[in-house]
MOPAC internal coordinates of N, CA, C and O (Angstrom, degrees):
PM7 1SCF
backbone

  N    0.0000 0     0.00 0     0.00 0    0    0    0
  C    1.4453 1     0.00 0     0.00 0    1    0    0
  C    1.5299 1   108.93 1     0.00 0    2    1    0
  O    1.2310 1   120.85 1   -53.07 1    3    2    1
  N    1.3241 1   115.97 1   126.93 1    3    2    1
  C    1.4534 1   121.06 1   178.25 1    5    3    2
  C    1.5273 1   109.09 1   -96.90 1    6    5    3
  O    1.2310 1   121.10 1   -49.62 1    7    6    5
  N    1.3148 1   115.50 1   130.38 1    7    6    5
  C    1.4527 1   121.30 1  -179.35 1    9    7    6
  C    1.5235 1   109.02 1  -119.67 1   10    9    7
  O    1.2310 1   121.02 1   -31.92 1   11   10    9
  N    1.2937 1   115.66 1   148.08 1   11   10    9
  C    1.4612 1   120.83 1   178.85 1   13   11   10
  C    1.5190 1   108.81 1  -132.33 1   14   13   11
  O    1.2310 1   121.02 1   -28.94 1   15   14   13
  N    1.3236 1   115.66 1   151.06 1   15   14   13
  C    1.4577 1   121.83 1   177.54 1   17   15   14
  C    1.5263 1   107.69 1  -119.67 1   18   17   15
  O    1.2310 1   120.43 1   -42.84 1   19   18   17
  N    1.3248 1   116.78 1   137.16 1   19   18   17
  C    1.4623 1   120.50 1   178.77 1   21   19   18
  C    1.5227 1   109.64 1  -140.39 1   22   21   19
  O    1.2310 1   121.52 1   -32.76 1   23   22   21
  N    1.3165 1   114.70 1   147.24 1   23   22   21
  C    1.4611 1   121.64 1   175.92 1   25   23   22
  C    1.5233 1   108.03 1  -109.16 1   26   25   23
  O    1.2310 1   121.21 1   -48.77 1   27   26   25
  N    1.3289 1   115.29 1   131.23 1   27   26   25
  C    1.4616 1   121.87 1   177.84 1   29   27   26
  C    1.5256 1   107.01 1  -123.93 1   30   29   27
  O    1.2310 1   120.79 1   -57.95 1   31   30   29
  N    1.3138 1   116.10 1   122.05 1   31   30   29
  C    1.4635 1   120.50 1   177.69 1   33   31   30
  C    1.5242 1   108.44 1  -101.80 1   34   33   31
  O    1.2310 1   121.26 1   -52.10 1   35   34   33
  N    1.3241 1   115.19 1   127.90 1   35   34   33
  C    1.4562 1   120.31 1  -179.86 1   37   35   34
  C    1.5224 1   108.99 1  -120.94 1   38   37   35
  O    1.2310 1   120.97 1   -24.79 1   39   38   37
  N    1.3266 1   115.75 1   155.21 1   39   38   37
  C    1.4599 1   120.41 1  -178.26 1   41   39   38
  C    1.5239 1   109.76 1  -142.98 1   42   41   39
  O    1.2310 1   121.56 1   -19.94 1   43   42   41
  N    1.3065 1   114.61 1   160.06 1   43   42   41
  C    1.4610 1   122.49 1   178.14 1   45   43   42
  C    1.5213 1   108.67 1   -95.43 1   46   45   43
  O    1.2310 1   120.68 1   -52.46 1   47   46   45
  N    1.3293 1   116.31 1   127.54 1   47   46   45
  C    1.4659 1   122.09 1   174.31 1   49   47   46
  C    1.5178 1   106.90 1   -98.26 1   50   49   47
  O    1.2310 1   120.60 1   -76.41 1   51   50   49
  N    1.3184 1   116.45 1   103.59 1   51   50   49
  C    1.4612 1   121.05 1  -174.90 1   53   51   50
  C    1.5248 1   112.13 1   -66.37 1   54   53   51
  O    1.2310 1   120.56 1   148.85 1   55   54   53
  N    1.3205 1   116.53 1   -31.15 1   55   54   53
  C    1.4589 1   119.93 1  -179.96 1   57   55   54
  C    1.5305 1   111.35 1   -70.72 1   58   57   55
  O    1.2310 1   120.63 1   133.35 1   59   58   57
  N    1.3294 1   116.40 1   -46.65 1   59   58   57
  C    1.4656 1   121.37 1  -178.87 1   61   59   58
  C    1.5263 1   112.51 1   -85.25 1   62   61   59
  O    1.2310 1   120.49 1   165.73 1   63   62   61
  N    1.3444 1   116.67 1   -14.27 1   63   62   61
  C    1.4715 1   122.86 1  -179.59 1   65   63   62
  C    1.5326 1   111.81 1    61.35 1   66   65   63
  O    1.2310 1   121.11 1  -134.63 1   67   66   65
  N    1.3361 1   115.49 1    45.37 1   67   66   65
  C    1.4665 1   120.98 1   177.43 1   69   67   66
  C    1.5248 1   110.21 1  -140.26 1   70   69   67
  O    1.2310 1   121.01 1   -25.73 1   71   70   69
  N    1.3275 1   115.67 1   154.27 1   71   70   69
  C    1.4598 1   123.32 1   168.16 1   73   71   70
  C    1.5197 1   106.60 1   -89.28 1   74   73   71
  O    1.2310 1   120.00 1   -38.63 1   75   74   73
  N    1.3304 1   117.61 1   141.37 1   75   74   73
  C    1.4637 1   120.52 1  -179.03 1   77   75   74
  C    1.5276 1   110.42 1  -143.97 1   78   77   75
  O    1.2310 1   120.89 1   -21.64 1   79   78   77
  N    1.3294 1   115.91 1   158.36 1   79   78   77
  C    1.4612 1   121.31 1   176.06 1   81   79   78
  C    1.5222 1   107.23 1   -77.12 1   82   81   79
  O    1.2310 1   121.45 1   -62.04 1   83   82   81
  N    1.3237 1   114.82 1   117.96 1   83   82   81
  C    1.4639 1   121.06 1  -179.09 1   85   83   82
  C    1.5305 1   111.03 1   -90.44 1   86   85   83
  O    1.2310 1   120.55 1   142.36 1   87   86   85
  N    1.3396 1   116.55 1   -37.64 1   87   86   85
  C    1.4604 1   121.97 1  -178.31 1   89   87   86
  C    1.5239 1   108.09 1  -157.54 1   90   89   87
  O    1.2310 1   120.57 1   -31.31 1   91   90   89
  N    1.3251 1   116.51 1   148.69 1   91   90   89
  C    1.4569 1   119.06 1  -177.01 1   93   91   90
  C    1.5178 1   111.39 1  -156.19 1   94   93   91
  O    1.2310 1   121.07 1   -31.83 1   95   94   93
  N    1.3307 1   115.55 1   148.17 1   95   94   93
  C    1.4618 1   121.42 1   171.86 1   97   95   94
  C    1.5289 1   111.35 1   -75.58 1   98   97   95
  O    1.2310 1   120.26 1   168.58 1   99   98   97
  N    1.3140 1   117.11 1   -11.42 1   99   98   97
  C    1.4630 1   122.00 1  -176.93 1  101   99   98
  C    1.5246 1   108.58 1   -97.37 1  102  101   99
  O    1.2310 1   121.13 1   -68.66 1  103  102  101
  N    1.3223 1   115.45 1   111.34 1  103  102  101
  C    1.4583 1   120.71 1  -177.40 1  105  103  102
  C    1.5294 1   110.81 1   -61.03 1  106  105  103
  O    1.2310 1   120.78 1   -49.98 1  107  106  105
  N    1.3302 1   116.12 1   130.02 1  107  106  105
  C    1.4536 1   121.36 1   177.15 1  109  107  106
  C    1.5131 1   114.87 1    90.32 1  110  109  107
  O    1.2310 1   119.72 1   177.58 1  111  110  109
  N    1.3210 1   118.15 1    -2.42 1  111  110  109
  C    1.4637 1   120.93 1  -178.94 1  113  111  110
  C    1.5252 1   109.54 1   -77.71 1  114  113  111
  O    1.2310 1   120.87 1   -69.35 1  115  114  113
  N    1.3121 1   115.94 1   110.65 1  115  114  113
  C    1.4631 1   122.33 1   178.82 1  117  115  114
  C    1.5209 1   107.57 1  -147.26 1  118  117  115
  O    1.2310 1   120.85 1   -60.22 1  119  118  117
  N    1.3186 1   115.99 1   119.78 1  119  118  117
  C    1.4569 1   119.99 1   178.78 1  121  119  118
  C    1.5160 1   109.17 1  -162.84 1  122  121  119
  O    1.2310 1   120.88 1   -10.23 1  123  122  121
  N    1.3171 1   115.92 1   169.77 1  123  122  121
  C    1.4605 1   121.96 1   177.26 1  125  123  122
  C    1.5174 1   109.01 1  -149.20 1  126  125  123
  O    1.2310 1   121.05 1   -17.10 1  127  126  125
  N    1.3347 1   115.59 1   162.90 1  127  126  125
  C    1.4647 1   120.78 1   179.15 1  129  127  126
  C    1.5267 1   108.96 1  -159.45 1  130  129  127
  O    1.2310 1   121.41 1   -18.36 1  131  130  129
  N    1.3241 1   114.91 1   161.64 1  131  130  129
  C    1.4656 1   121.14 1  -178.34 1  133  131  130
  C    1.5217 1   113.41 1   -70.05 1  134  133  131
  O    1.2310 1   120.31 1   150.70 1  135  134  133
  N    1.3363 1   117.01 1   -29.30 1  135  134  133
  C    1.4622 1   120.45 1  -179.09 1  137  135  134
  C    1.5232 1   109.53 1  -127.55 1  138  137  135
  O    1.2310 1   121.21 1   -21.36 1  139  138  137
  N    1.3129 1   115.28 1   158.64 1  139  138  137
  C    1.4620 1   120.26 1   178.04 1  141  139  138
  C    1.5240 1   110.61 1   -64.97 1  142  141  139
  O    1.2310 1   120.37 1   141.52 1  143  142  141
  N    1.3246 1   116.90 1   -38.48 1  143  142  141
  C    1.4686 1   120.85 1   179.12 1  145  143  142
  C    1.5255 1   110.90 1   -62.88 1  146  145  143
  O    1.2310 1   120.66 1   136.49 1  147  146  145
  N    1.3278 1   116.34 1   -43.51 1  147  146  145
  C    1.4666 1   120.37 1   178.96 1  149  147  146
  C    1.5262 1   110.81 1   -65.59 1  150  149  147
  O    1.2310 1   120.48 1   142.09 1  151  150  149
  N    1.3238 1   116.69 1   -37.91 1  151  150  149
  C    1.4626 1   120.17 1   178.35 1  153  151  150
  C    1.5234 1   110.83 1   -64.97 1  154  153  151
  O    1.2310 1   119.98 1   138.58 1  155  154  153
  N    1.3187 1   117.64 1   -41.42 1  155  154  153
  C    1.4718 1   120.94 1   177.85 1  157  155  154
  C    1.5254 1   110.86 1   -58.20 1  158  157  155
  O    1.2310 1   120.02 1   136.90 1  159  158  157
  N    1.3207 1   117.56 1   -43.10 1  159  158  157
  C    1.4688 1   121.04 1   178.97 1  161  159  158
  C    1.5238 1   111.02 1   -64.83 1  162  161  159
  O    1.2310 1   120.40 1   136.96 1  163  162  161
  N    1.3256 1   116.84 1   -43.04 1  163  162  161
  C    1.4700 1   120.59 1   179.45 1  165  163  162
  C    1.5246 1   110.80 1   -63.29 1  166  165  163
  O    1.2310 1   120.72 1   139.36 1  167  166  165
  N    1.3329 1   116.24 1   -40.64 1  167  166  165
  C    1.4666 1   120.40 1   179.33 1  169  167  166
  C    1.5254 1   110.36 1   -59.88 1  170  169  167
  O    1.2310 1   120.01 1   136.97 1  171  170  169
  N    1.3253 1   117.58 1   -43.03 1  171  170  169
  C    1.4706 1   120.63 1   179.50 1  173  171  170
  C    1.5253 1   111.47 1   -62.29 1  174  173  171
  O    1.2310 1   120.42 1   134.16 1  175  174  173
  N    1.3104 1   116.81 1   -45.84 1  175  174  173
  C    1.4691 1   121.46 1  -178.57 1  177  175  174
  C    1.5263 1   110.86 1   -64.23 1  178  177  175
  O    1.2310 1   120.53 1   132.42 1  179  178  177
  N    1.3252 1   116.58 1   -47.58 1  179  178  177
  C    1.4648 1   120.99 1  -177.49 1  181  179  178
  C    1.5276 1   111.00 1   -67.86 1  182  181  179
  O    1.2310 1   120.06 1   141.52 1  183  182  181
  N    1.3333 1   117.49 1   -38.48 1  183  182  181
  C    1.4652 1   120.88 1   177.83 1  185  183  182
  C    1.5234 1   110.58 1   -60.09 1  186  185  183
  O    1.2310 1   120.30 1   132.76 1  187  186  185
  N    1.3159 1   117.04 1   -47.24 1  187  186  185
  C    1.4689 1   120.87 1   178.72 1  189  187  186
  C    1.5244 1   110.60 1   -59.62 1  190  189  187
  O    1.2310 1   120.34 1   138.59 1  191  190  189
  N    1.3249 1   116.95 1   -41.41 1  191  190  189
  C    1.4606 1   121.28 1  -179.86 1  193  191  190
  C    1.5310 1   111.33 1   -67.26 1  194  193  191
  O    1.2310 1   120.35 1   134.61 1  195  194  193
  N    1.3327 1   116.93 1   -45.39 1  195  194  193
  C    1.4639 1   120.64 1  -178.50 1  197  195  194
  C    1.5260 1   112.39 1   -64.22 1  198  197  195
  O    1.2310 1   120.22 1   144.61 1  199  198  197
  N    1.3217 1   117.19 1   -35.39 1  199  198  197
  C    1.4660 1   120.40 1  -175.87 1  201  199  198
  C    1.5267 1   113.97 1   -92.41 1  202  201  199
  O    1.2310 1   119.99 1   172.70 1  203  202  201
  N    1.3291 1   117.62 1    -7.30 1  203  202  201
  C    1.4662 1   120.04 1  -175.76 1  205  203  202
  C    1.5250 1   113.21 1   -64.25 1  206  205  203
  O    1.2310 1   119.76 1   150.42 1  207  206  205
  N    1.3186 1   118.07 1   -29.58 1  207  206  205
  C    1.4626 1   121.49 1  -179.25 1  209  207  206
  C    1.5248 1   113.29 1  -101.28 1  210  209  207
  O    1.2310 1   119.92 1  -175.60 1  211  210  209
  N    1.3140 1   117.76 1     4.40 1  211  210  209
  C    1.4680 1   120.82 1  -178.85 1  213  211  210
  C    1.5275 1   110.08 1   -67.73 1  214  213  211
  O    1.2310 1   120.07 1   -39.98 1  215  214  213
  N    1.3401 1   117.47 1   140.02 1  215  214  213
  C    1.4629 1   120.03 1   179.76 1  217  215  214
  C    1.5278 1   112.45 1   -61.36 1  218  217  215
  O    1.2310 1   120.11 1   148.49 1  219  218  217
  N    1.3078 1   117.39 1   -31.51 1  219  218  217
  C    1.4686 1   121.22 1   178.33 1  221  219  218
  C    1.5305 1   110.15 1  -106.84 1  222  221  219
  O    1.2310 1   121.38 1  -136.19 1  223  222  221
  N    1.3201 1   114.96 1    43.81 1  223  222  221
  C    1.4663 1   122.70 1  -174.47 1  225  223  222
  C    1.5236 1   111.59 1   -55.01 1  226  225  223
  O    1.2310 1   120.62 1   -57.14 1  227  226  225
  N    1.3381 1   116.42 1   122.86 1  227  226  225
  C    1.4687 1   118.99 1   177.60 1  229  227  226
  C    1.5196 1   110.92 1   -79.23 1  230  229  227
  O    1.2310 1   120.63 1   -22.55 1  231  230  229
  N    1.3290 1   116.40 1   157.45 1  231  230  229
  C    1.4616 1   120.47 1   173.94 1  233  231  230
  C    1.5270 1   110.38 1   -77.74 1  234  233  231
  O    1.2310 1   121.09 1   144.15 1  235  234  233
  N    1.3134 1   115.52 1   -35.85 1  235  234  233
  C    1.4645 1   121.98 1  -179.87 1  237  235  234
  C    1.5163 1   109.54 1  -137.13 1  238  237  235
  O    1.2310 1   121.35 1   -29.10 1  239  238  237
  N    1.3260 1   115.03 1   150.90 1  239  238  237
  C    1.4605 1   121.36 1   174.18 1  241  239  238
  C    1.5223 1   107.79 1  -127.51 1  242  241  239
  O    1.2310 1   120.98 1   -58.17 1  243  242  241
  N    1.3238 1   115.74 1   121.83 1  243  242  241
  C    1.4586 1   120.08 1   173.92 1  245  243  242
  C    1.5208 1   107.09 1   -88.37 1  246  245  243
  O    1.2310 1   120.75 1   -57.52 1  247  246  245
  N    1.3293 1   116.18 1   122.48 1  247  246  245
  C    1.4594 1   121.35 1  -177.67 1  249  247  246
  C    1.5199 1   110.70 1  -106.97 1  250  249  247
  O    1.2310 1   120.64 1   -53.67 1  251  250  249
  N    1.3119 1   116.39 1   126.33 1  251  250  249
  C    1.4548 1   121.68 1   167.67 1  253  251  250
  C    1.5185 1   105.98 1  -101.14 1  254  253  251
  O    1.2310 1   120.72 1   -71.27 1  255  254  253
  N    1.3229 1   116.23 1   108.73 1  255  254  253
  C    1.4587 1   120.98 1   179.85 1  257  255  254
  C    1.5249 1   107.07 1  -100.58 1  258  257  255
  O    1.2310 1   121.19 1   -66.02 1  259  258  257
  N    1.3179 1   115.32 1   113.98 1  259  258  257
  C    1.4590 1   121.92 1  -176.80 1  261  259  258
  C    1.5261 1   108.03 1  -107.26 1  262  261  259
  O    1.2310 1   120.89 1   -60.44 1  263  262  261
  N    1.3303 1   115.90 1   119.56 1  263  262  261
  C    1.4646 1   121.24 1  -175.72 1  265  263  262
  C    1.5220 1   111.03 1  -103.33 1  266  265  263
  O    1.2310 1   121.16 1   -37.06 1  267  266  265
  N    1.3335 1   115.39 1   142.94 1  267  266  265
  C    1.4522 1   121.87 1   177.24 1  269  267  266
  C    1.5222 1   108.67 1  -129.93 1  270  269  267
  O    1.2310 1   121.42 1   -49.31 1  271  270  269
  N    1.3143 1   114.88 1   130.69 1  271  270  269
  C    1.4614 1   120.59 1   174.07 1  273  271  270
  C    1.5175 1   107.36 1  -142.43 1  274  273  271
  O    1.2310 1   120.74 1   -29.57 1  275  274  273
  N    1.3034 1   116.20 1   150.43 1  275  274  273
  C    1.4611 1   121.73 1  -179.54 1  277  275  274
  C    1.5230 1   107.93 1  -123.31 1  278  277  275
  O    1.2310 1   120.74 1   -49.04 1  279  278  277
  N    1.3083 1   116.18 1   130.96 1  279  278  277
  C    1.4633 1   121.32 1   178.53 1  281  279  278
  C    1.5160 1   109.82 1  -126.31 1  282  281  279
  O    1.2310 1   121.35 1   -21.40 1  283  282  281
  N    1.3081 1   115.02 1   158.60 1  283  282  281
  C    1.4590 1   121.57 1   173.97 1  285  283  282
  C    1.5227 1   107.14 1  -127.97 1  286  285  283
  O    1.2310 1   120.89 1   -45.22 1  287  286  285
  N    1.3156 1   115.90 1   134.78 1  287  286  285
  C    1.4606 1   121.67 1  -179.44 1  289  287  286
  C    1.5172 1   108.34 1  -117.62 1  290  289  287
  O    1.2310 1   120.67 1   -52.13 1  291  290  289
  N    1.3278 1   116.32 1   127.87 1  291  290  289
  C    1.4618 1   120.92 1   175.78 1  293  291  290
  C    1.5202 1   108.56 1   -86.91 1  294  293  291
  O    1.2310 1   120.84 1   -51.37 1  295  294  293
  N    1.3104 1   115.99 1   128.63 1  295  294  293
  C    1.4608 1   121.58 1  -179.43 1  297  295  294
  C    1.5215 1   108.22 1  -108.09 1  298  297  295
  O    1.2310 1   121.28 1   -61.09 1  299  298  297
  N    1.3122 1   115.16 1   118.91 1  299  298  297
  C    1.4681 1   120.44 1   179.22 1  301  299  298
  C    1.5202 1   110.51 1   -70.43 1  302  301  299
  O    1.2310 1   120.62 1   -35.79 1  303  302  301
  N    1.3356 1   116.41 1   144.21 1  303  302  301
  C    1.4757 1   120.97 1   178.08 1  305  303  302
  C    1.5117 1   111.06 1   -79.08 1  306  305  303
  O    1.2310 1   120.10 1   180.00 1  307  306  305

């Protein structure tokens, strides 16, 4: 059984109000979704599709999905 490990970095686009793939070890992986949970599911489906025709196709891919979001909190005096 061949196994592969990949890191996928995702970020929140505050203007578009979506989570999106910012960077990935998986060539061609580009997607977005309204929620982080939905994005995780899309990443799994697209990863399987992208790697299904690879000559060195792995049986499994371990994904580390690293999320980044930035918030600002107003503190009352």
